[in-house]
N, C-alpha and C positions, 0 to 999 in steps of 0.2 A: 253469261247471261245477254251477250250481244245476240247471241243467235237467235233469243227469245223475240227481238223487235219483228221476226221475219213472219210470227203468227198471223199477223193480219192477213197474209195474203192466202193461209192456208185451208180457210173454207171453201173459198172461190174456188181455189185449184181443185180440191177434194171433190166438191159438188161437179164440177164441168167434167173430172177425170171418170166419176161413177156414173154419170148422165150418158159419156160415150163409151162404157163398157157393154156395149148390148151384144148378142149372141149373133154371130152372121146369119146362121140357117138353123132350123130345127135339128138339122143332124150334125151343126157344128161341135166338133170335140174342143176341148180345152186341158192346159196344162194340170191344173189342181186335179180334174176328173181323171186323166191318164194316170198321174201319181197316187191317188187315191186307189184305183184298180189293180196298180202293180204291187202296192204294199199289201193288199188284201189278200190277193192270190200267192204271193210269195211267204206272207207270214202264215197264213194258213197251212200251207203244205211246206213250211221248213222245219227241218230236223236241228239245223245250227243254230237255230233262234226260239228256244221251246218254251211255247207260251205257258204250257203247263207247267213248267218247272221250279214252282212255287210251291211250298206245302202249306200256304193260307188259302190258297184256291180251295181246298178241301173243308175246312170249317167256314168259309163263306158260303159254298153252296148248302152245308148242312144247316147254317141260321138262317137260310132262305127259306129250305125247306120246312124247317120248323114252324116260322111264320106262316106258311101255307097250310099248315097241318092245323094251327092252332087259331089262326085267323086274328092274331094281334102280334104285337112286337114283345120280346124278350125284354123284363126290367130286372132280373137277376139271375145268376149263372146255374144253369142245368146241364152244363156239359163237362165239368171237373170234379173229382171228389175233394181234391184239395181246397176249392174255393166255393163250392154247391151253395147255393141260397145267398151269395154276397151278391150286393148289387153289381150290376152289369148291363149295359145297353149295346143294341146294332146301330152304332151311329151312322153305317153305312146301309141301312135297312134297304134302300130302293136298289142301289145296285146287287145286294145279295136276292133280293128278288128274281130280278133281273136275270140273273147268274143260275138262280136253282131253277128259272122256268126254260132256261137254254139247256142246261144238263137234262131236266125230265124230257124233254122233246127230242133231244139229238145226242144225250150223251155226252162225252169229253168232245166229240166233235162240235156240236151245238155251243160250248164253251168257247171252243177255240174260232169258230167263226163270229161269235159275239165279239170275242176281243180282238181278231182281225179286223173286223168292220168299223170297232171304235178306233183304230190305231191308223187305217185307212181314212176315214172320215176326219178325224184331228188333223192329219198332215195336210191332206187337200184343203181344208178348213184354212189350216195356217198359210198356206202357198197364195189361196185366195185373198186372204186380209193383206197380205204383203204386198201383192199386186195393185193395190189400192194406191200404194207409196210410193214403189221403186218398180223399175224394169225388169223382165223376165230373168234375166241373167242374175241379178243381187239377188232377187227374191228365193229363185232355186239355189244358189248357193247358203242362204240362211236355211230354208227347208231343209236340204239336205244334211247340214251340219246338224241340226237339231235331231234329225232321224239317226245319227250315229251317236250322238251323246245319250240319247234315250234309251237307244237299243237294249242296254243292259237291262232295262226296266220294263221291258214289254213281255207282260207278266200277266197271266189272267186273274186280276185282282180289280178292285172298284175303282182304283185310280184313273184306270183306261178309259171306263165308262164316263168318269168326268172331264176328259182332256177337252171336247168339244165346248161344254159349257164355260170351262176355265178360260178358253181362248175367245170366246164370245164374251166373257166378262172383261175380261182386260182390255180386248180389243175395243168396246166400247167405252170403257174410263180414258182410254188414251184418245178416242175421236172426239170426246166432249171436252177433253182438255185443249185440243187441237182447234177446236171451234168457237172455244171461249164461251161454255155454257155448261149446264149441268148435265149429266146422263140422261139418256132417254127413259120414261117410267118404265118401259119393257124391257130395259134391262134386267130389273130385278127379277123379272121369271128365271133368269140364269142363275142368280143368288138362290133362288128357292129349289131351283135343280140342283144346283152344287151341295148345297146343305144338306140335301137328302141322298145324294150318291156317295159322297165322299168327305172326311174330316177335314181335306186341304180349304175347306172353303173360310176358314178361318184366316189364313192368307189374303184371300179375297177381300176381307174387310179391312185388312190391314194396308192392302194395296189400294182399296176407295180411299181411304183417309190419305196415303201419300201422294196419290193424283190431285185429290182436294187442294192439299197443299201447294203443288204444282201450278194448279190453276189460279190460286188466290196471289202467290209470289209473282206469277207471269202477268198477272193482270196490267192494262196501260194506265190508268189511272185509278184513285181511290172509290170514283162511284162504281167502275166497274167491279174494282175489288171487294167492296162491300156486296155488290148483287151478287158475286161470283160464291163469297163466303155463305151467303144467304142461303142460295140455292143447293151448293153443295152440302151444306150442313144439313138441308131436307132430306136430300138424297141417303146421307150417309145414317140418319136415325132411320129412314126407311128401309136401308139395307140391313140393318142391325135387328130389326123387327121381323124381317122377313126371313132373315137365317134362323129365326127362333121358332118359325112353323115349321115344325117336325113334330113324330111322336112324342118327342122328349122334350120339347120347348127349347131353352137355354142349355139344358145339359149336354148337349153335343158339342156347344163350346169349350165346357169345362172339362171335356175328355181329353183334349188338345192338350190343356195347360197339365192332366194327370200324366200324359204321356212323356211331356217334356220332362216333368217332376220326376222320372226313373233317373235322371243323371247321368252317372258314370256307366251305367247299366245298359244304357242304350248301345255305347260301342262295343258291348258282346252281341251284339245282333248285326247280321252282315250289313243289313241295308241302312243301318244307322250308324255305319264307321265312316268315316272319312273317305275320299275317293281312292283307289288304288292306282297310280299311273303305270305301273308294272303290268298290272293285269289288263288296265285299260288304257294302252298308249294314244290310241286316236283321240280319245278325251283331251287328254293333254295337248296334242299337237293342234287340236282345234283351238283351244285356251291360245297356245300360243302364236298362231296364224291371227287369230283375233285381235291381241295385244299388239302384236307387229304392225297390221294395217291400223289400228286406232292411233298409236303413237306416229309411224311415220308418214300418216296422212293428215293427223292434226284434227282428229275430230274433235267437234265441241259439243257440249250438252247441258242444257241449263242445269242449273244446281241440285233441284229437287230430282230431275230426272237421271242425273249422274248417281245421287243417294241410292235412287232406286236399283239401278244397275248394281251397285258395289255391294247392295243387300241381298241381290239374287246370287253374285257371286259367293258371298259369303256363307250363305246356307248352302249352296251346293259343295261349297269347300269344307264345310264343316260335316254335311251327312251327305253320303251319296245318292242316296234315293232322290237327292232334289236337282238331280240332274236334268230332269225335264222342265223344272220350274226356270232355269236359268236360259236352256237350249229354246225351249218354246215362246217363252215371255219376253226374253232380251231382245228378238228382233221386233217385236211389235214396239216396245218401247222405245227404239231406237230409230225405227225405219222413217217416221216424219223427219226427224233433226237431221236424218242422213240426206232426205230428199231436199232439204232445205239449203243444206251447206253446198251442196253438188247439185246443182239443178238437172246436171246430164244425167242423173240415176231417175229423175222422175218419169214417168211412163207418159207417152205421147200419142193418145188414140188415134189422132188425126195426121199422124206422119205418114207420109207416103215413100219417102225415100229408101234408099239403102238396097240390100242386096236381096234376092229373092228368099235367102232362109231368114234374113233378119226380119222381112215382112210377114213371114210366116210364125214365126216367133211371136210378131206382135198381135197376130190374128189369134194365136193359140193361148194368150193372154186372156182374152174375153171370156165370158162365162159359155158354157156349153148350152146348145141346144137343148129345147125338152125331149126331142125325140131321141137325142143321143144319150140323154139322162135315162130315160125309160129303157132303153136298149142295155144299158151299160148294167143298170140294177136287175133288170132279168137274167143277165149272165150271170151275173154276182148269186142271183138265187138258186140258178140252176147249178152252178161250182159249188154253193153250199149244201146244197140237197145233195149231191154226188159225194162230198166229203163225209158229210154225216152218215151217208149210206154205205160206203164202200171204204171209207178210209182209214177204219179201225186204229183212230187214235185215244192212244191211252198216255197218263203222266208216266214221269220217269220212276224207276223202283226208289230212288233216293229220299221219295216224297211218297211212297206208297208202297209199303213194305208188304204187298197183297199176300204172299206165299205165306210168310210168317203168322200173319195174323188167320191165315186160314187153319194154319196148323193148331193155333191157339183155342180157336173156335173147335176143331176136331178133338182135341186133346180136354177138352172142358174146362181151360184155365178159367178160373175164377177170382173174385177180390181185386185187391188194389194194384195197378200196374206203374211201375216206375218208367216212365218212358223219354225215347229223346225227344228234344223240344222240336225237331222237323217231322216229326210222326205225330205229334199231337193233332195236327187238322185231319191227317187220313182215320184217326181213331175216333176224333170225332163223327166223323160222316158214316163210321161203321157200326157208332153207337157204342164205344166203349169210354166212360168216364176216363179223363186223363190228370195225369198227375201236373202236367205242365202244357201248354201250346202258344200259338202267336200273340195271344191279347194280351199285350204287356202292359196294358193299361189296369186291366183286372190283377194281375200277380204281385205288380210292384217291384220294384227296382230290388229292395233286400231280398224278395224270395228268389226272383231269377238268379241274382248271382251266386246267393248259397248253393243252389241246386246246381250251377255251372261249375261252382268251386268241387262240387263232393263227386259229382261224375267224372271230372277231369283228374280226380285224386289230389284236390289241393284245399287248401283254406282250413279252417278249423273244425268243423263238424266232420266227420267221418262217412263213411258209405253205410257201415252197419248202424250208426245210430239214426240214418236218415231212413234206412229199410224199416227197423223196429218203430220209430216213430210215426210214421206213416201207415204202419202193417201192412207193408208190400208182398205180393205175394209173388208177384212175376217183373220179368225185367224186359225191355224191348229196346235193343239199341243198334247201331251200325257196329259192324263186326269189329271196326277198329277202334271202338270207344274205350279209354283206358278203365273205366269201370268194369269191362267185361274181365279183364285179367284179374283184378281182385275179386271178383264173383267166382272165379275158377278155383280159386284156393279158399274161400271161406266155407268153413262147417255148416251144414244145412242147406246149402244150395248146389245146385246142378246146372249145367248145359243142357237144355231138352231140345234144342233148334237152332240151326244156323244153315246159312246160303252164303250165296256171294255178297250179299247185302246186310244181311241183319241177323241179329243172334237174340237168343229167349233163353233168359236163367229162371228156373223156378226154384221157389223152396221146397226142400225135400222134407216131406212128411213122413 
């Protein structure tokens, strides 16, 4: 807690640093601008990091197009036959609309451009925020580590579009604590956007409470403690009310509870498993390096700030999908205490000494000029137009069994289909009612678990029983699905189609 005593000088320091962060000229470049450009160009054209490699991208686009066609948001399921008519909401409706518009304008190239732009903007913003507290080198190291940690989750889904507002929200909370005040009312706009873009906004509400506690605990005296408590309480109530300004009101918050209510079934979904350091060794290396640096250098954090860090680490170790929360938010949480504990890490805009390289690094830490920004945005627009027009971007066959579904259409296959989990999104976009898809909060843990057991030939219910109970007329699975081996031996079923990725069995009438 001794470090907290340094808070009294933080506001003057930050105000002075921000006042000095002025662009050198209209054509001046900056580190954040350069990073955002490089990330956009690389990810928009990268085969090693497939932005379109997630099956849920298909159904998010389909839901967006449904809203465009009907002029409203869905309140019941219309995309499956197993849960048709059951209550279901599109809690990420705004992101889904944006994805659908991008797809309608530019096809999969448009979706790729939108996703790559969101990533570029997010990490450019992260670097810019860190440069308020740290010199370019540590700020860049934090940002690069965040990119590596988050890269496995660079997928064309709503969470990417929420990254910038998530950073805006958390940075605003941290700045308010550092300056011993309540967050600015304008920050509520970030919560409004986040609540309509992605379900992760519920974590934002939790963090608001955590930082409010941090502010109250770190108060200098009883008078300040009371004033901060009242101010943060007002902001917290306002945040909760703003989070309910969605087409569904507070229902979007309740959906998060239903998702976590899936229990052990979450572990059957790849992104909800714990991180696998054998397949992601760089994530383990970054964690070990960060742990070594913190212990060897004697990093000290205020108690509540330390608990926030531990909470972010827990969320990541529990669910691999939370890597971006740890990687992107932890630097914002610890940057101010780092700068207080080691003043040499603070940016000094007025410094004139050092080598030519050091001086240039300092110069690039300042914001870019308006002419440079305009030129870069124009270049991005031209590159995006070329990618949409000439790129020929398509998702991988593992999420889009197009040839198999083309056969099903030509063969006139009708009736209920028992489909693979990862094919559900594509079937929704193709207008085929699904047995199951990526909307786990709709199906519930028991249904998902039973489905996984049956198609992998384990559990109490047999495949034959599921086929009869749901009146299945045909199946669509990857070639190596264990269920295919049993279907090949079941009387009344025959293999109608197979290719290198997918297989169709049909009921033999």
